C-alpha positions in Angstrom: 0.0 0.0 -0.1 1.3 3.5 -1.0 0.6 7.0 0.4 1.0 9.8 -1.9 1.2 13.5 -0.7 1.4 16.4 -3.2 1.8 19.7 -1.2 1.0 22.5 -3.8 0.8 26.4 -3.3 -2.9 26.5 -2.3 -4.0 22.8 -1.6 -2.4 19.6 -0.4 -3.8 16.6 -2.0 -3.2 12.9 -0.3 -4.2 9.5 -1.5 -3.8 5.9 -0.4 -3.2 3.3 -3.3 -3.2 -0.4 -3.1 -1.7 -1.3 -6.5 -3.7 1.0 -8.9 -6.8 1.3 -6.8 -7.3 4.4 -4.9 -8.6 3.6 -1.4 -8.6 7.0 0.2 -8.1 10.6 -1.2 -8.5 14.0 0.4 -7.6 17.4 -0.4 -6.8 20.1 2.6 -5.0 23.1 3.6 -1.5 22.6 4.7 -2.1 23.2 8.3 -4.3 20.2 8.5 -1.7 17.7 6.8 -0.2 16.5 10.1 -3.6 15.3 11.6 -4.6 13.9 8.4 -1.4 11.8 7.7 -1.6 10.5 11.3 -5.2 9.5 10.7 -4.6 7.8 7.3 -1.6 5.9 8.8 -4.0 4.7 11.6 -6.7 3.8 9.2 -4.4 2.0 6.7 -1.6 0.1 8.7 -0.4 -1.6 5.7 1.0 1.3 4.1 4.7 0.3 3.3 5.8 3.3 1.1 5.2 6.9 1.0 6.2 9.7 -1.2 5.9 13.4 -0.7 6.1 16.1 -3.5 6.1 19.7 -2.1 6.5 23.0 -4.0 6.3 24.7 -0.4 8.3 24.0 2.6 6.8 21.2 4.8 7.5 20.7 8.6 10.1 18.1 9.3 7.7 16.7 11.8 5.6 15.4 9.0 8.7 14.0 7.1 9.5 12.3 10.3 6.2 10.7 10.7 6.5 9.4 7.0 10.0 8.0 7.6 8.8 6.3 10.9 5.9 4.7 9.4 6.8 3.7 5.7 9.8 3.8 3.3 9.5 7.3 2.6 10.8 9.1 -0.5 10.9 12.9 -0.4 10.7 13.9 -4.2 13.5 16.3 -5.4 15.0 17.4 -8.7 17.8 14.7 -8.3 15.3 11.9 -7.9 15.4 9.1 -10.6 12.6 9.7 -13.2 11.4 7.6 -16.3 12.4 10.3 -18.5 15.1 12.7 -19.3 14.6 16.1 -17.9 15.7 18.6 -20.6 14.3 21.8 -18.9 16.9 24.5 -19.0 17.2 24.8 -15.4 15.9 21.6 -13.9 16.5 22.6 -10.0 13.9 25.3 -10.7 11.2 23.1 -12.2 8.4 22.6 -9.8 8.2 19.0 -8.2 4.6 18.9 -9.1 5.2 19.4 -12.7 7.9 16.6 -12.5 5.7 14.1 -10.9 2.8 14.8 -13.5 5.4 14.1 -16.4 6.3 10.8 -14.6 2.8 9.8 -14.2 2.2 10.7 -18.1 5.2 8.4 -18.9 3.6 5.6 -17.0 0.0 6.3 -18.4 0.9 6.8 -22.0 4.2 4.9 -22.7 5.9 5.5 -26.2 3.6 8.6 -26.7 4.1 12.4 -27.3 1.9 13.9 -24.5 1.0 17.4 -23.5 0.2 17.9 -19.9 -1.6 20.9 -18.9 -2.0 21.5 -15.0 -4.5 24.0 -13.9 -3.5 24.6 -10.3 -2.6 28.1 -8.9 -1.2 28.8 -12.1 -1.8 27.0 -15.4 1.4 25.1 -16.6 2.2 23.2 -19.7 4.7 20.6 -20.2 5.4 18.5 -23.2 6.6 14.8 -23.2 8.6 13.9 -26.2 8.9 10.4 -27.2 11.9 10.2 -29.5 12.5 6.5 -30.2 13.3 4.9 -26.9 13.8 7.9 -24.4 11.3 10.3 -22.9 12.3 13.8 -22.4 10.8 16.9 -20.7 
């Protein structure tokens, strides 16, 4: 079972997956994240892995909870991805955008994909499939 947390500029989205099945999902303000993470971990004790993608700072206390209760990965620009990031300044590219491109790589293999995200701002990313490699 996996716990996925996306901390955006305006909202935090959280979901629990068992394989490809969504067991739980919720959107909240960041100040509600700690009690919600604690509640989800109690409700789904079989969570073995977690991933956190954040475009704003997250309290170390929340990261510690994830690490204590699962094999946690805190997404960062140097994480391994299933595509080659050709963005001019990859360290400045939002982790939410990188995570969406990684999901598009999985959902639409061997395909060119335009990803449009309408969050606090509208972003466009293009996943280019040139032969055997993906590029952002």
